[in-house]
C-alpha positions as CSV (number, residue, x, y, z in Angstrom):
1,M,-16.8,-25.5,37.1
2,L,-20.0,-27.2,36.1
3,G,-19.0,-28.4,32.7
4,G,-15.8,-29.4,31.1
5,I,-14.1,-29.5,27.8
6,H,-14.9,-32.9,26.3
7,S,-14.4,-32.3,22.6
8,V,-12.8,-30.0,20.1
9,L,-16.1,-28.3,19.6
10,D,-16.3,-27.5,23.3
11,L,-12.8,-26.1,23.1
12,I,-13.8,-23.9,20.1
13,F,-16.9,-22.5,21.9
14,W,-14.9,-21.9,25.0
15,L,-12.3,-19.9,23.1
16,L,-15.0,-17.9,21.4
17,S,-16.5,-17.2,24.9
18,I,-13.1,-16.0,26.1
19,G,-12.9,-13.7,23.0
20,A,-16.4,-12.3,23.6
21,F,-15.5,-11.7,27.3
22,V,-12.3,-9.8,26.3
23,L,-14.3,-7.7,23.8
24,C,-16.9,-6.8,26.4
25,V,-14.2,-5.9,29.0
26,W,-12.4,-3.7,26.4
27,A,-15.7,-1.8,25.7
28,L,-16.5,-1.5,29.4
29,V,-13.1,-0.2,30.3
30,H,-13.3,2.4,27.6
31,A,-16.8,3.5,28.6
32,I,-15.6,3.9,32.2
33,R,-12.6,6.0,31.2
34,T,-14.6,8.3,28.9
35,P,-16.0,11.5,30.4
36,A,-19.9,11.6,30.6
37,R,-19.9,14.9,28.7
38,N,-18.5,13.3,25.6
39,F,-21.5,11.0,25.3
40,A,-23.9,13.9,25.4
41,V,-21.9,16.0,22.9
42,A,-21.7,13.1,20.5
43,G,-25.5,12.6,20.7
44,K,-25.2,9.0,22.0
45,L,-26.9,7.3,24.9
46,T,-25.8,8.5,28.3
47,K,-22.7,7.1,29.9
48,N,-24.7,5.4,32.7
49,I,-26.9,3.5,30.1
50,W,-23.8,2.3,28.3
51,L,-22.2,1.3,31.5
52,A,-25.3,-0.8,32.4
53,I,-25.4,-2.4,29.0
54,L,-21.7,-3.2,28.9
55,G,-21.7,-4.3,32.5
56,F,-24.4,-6.9,31.9
57,A,-22.7,-7.9,28.6
58,T,-19.5,-8.5,30.5
59,L,-21.3,-10.5,33.1
60,F,-23.0,-12.8,30.6
61,T,-19.8,-13.4,28.6
62,F,-17.9,-14.1,31.8
63,A,-20.5,-16.7,32.8
64,A,-20.1,-18.3,29.4
65,A,-16.3,-18.2,29.6
66,A,-16.4,-19.8,33.0
67,L,-18.4,-22.7,31.4
68,Y,-21.6,-22.0,33.4
69,L,-23.5,-21.6,30.1
70,R,-23.0,-24.7,28.0
71,A,-24.4,-23.4,24.7
72,I,-24.4,-20.1,22.9
73,S,-27.4,-18.4,24.3
74,I,-29.2,-15.3,23.0
75,L,-27.8,-13.4,25.9
76,N,-24.2,-14.0,24.7
77,V,-25.1,-13.1,21.2
78,A,-26.7,-9.9,22.4
79,A,-23.7,-9.1,24.6
80,V,-21.3,-9.4,21.6
81,I,-23.6,-7.2,19.5
82,A,-23.8,-4.6,22.3
83,A,-20.0,-4.5,22.6
84,G,-19.6,-4.4,18.9
85,V,-22.0,-1.5,18.5
86,Y,-20.2,0.4,21.3
87,L,-16.7,-0.2,19.8
88,A,-17.7,0.5,16.2
89,D,-20.1,3.4,16.6
90,V,-20.0,5.0,20.1
91,K,-16.2,4.7,20.8
92,P,-15.1,6.7,17.7
93,A,-17.8,9.3,18.3
94,V,-17.0,9.9,22.0
95,S,-13.2,9.7,21.5
96,G,-13.1,12.3,18.8
97,Q,-14.4,15.1,20.9
98,G,-12.2,18.2,21.2
99,R,-10.4,17.5,17.9
100,N,-11.1,19.8,15.0
101,E,-11.4,17.0,12.4
102,G,-14.0,16.4,9.7
103,P,-14.7,13.2,7.8
104,Y,-11.8,13.9,5.4
105,G,-9.1,15.1,7.9
106,P,-8.3,18.2,9.9
107,W,-9.7,21.5,8.5
């Protein structure tokens, strides 16, 4: 471990880094488990592109959580944004395939 927790602020940033890492892992695991066909049917980027994006996001947030990155870098911010976009937009679209539901419930 290159750094250490020397203050309350360091602890807060470390806990935020752990949270970002968990968020990225959650998105990556969901992308791995989702069939590739669902991405195409939903009109989203391909599964391989999302796996690459979320894989790098997980790598960057792991490095921050392991205290290799001392400050919040633009890569960590981009990683959290990528995982958030996947979980908020892509995950509902690719998970809803095969169900006959509209925006107001089943029809």
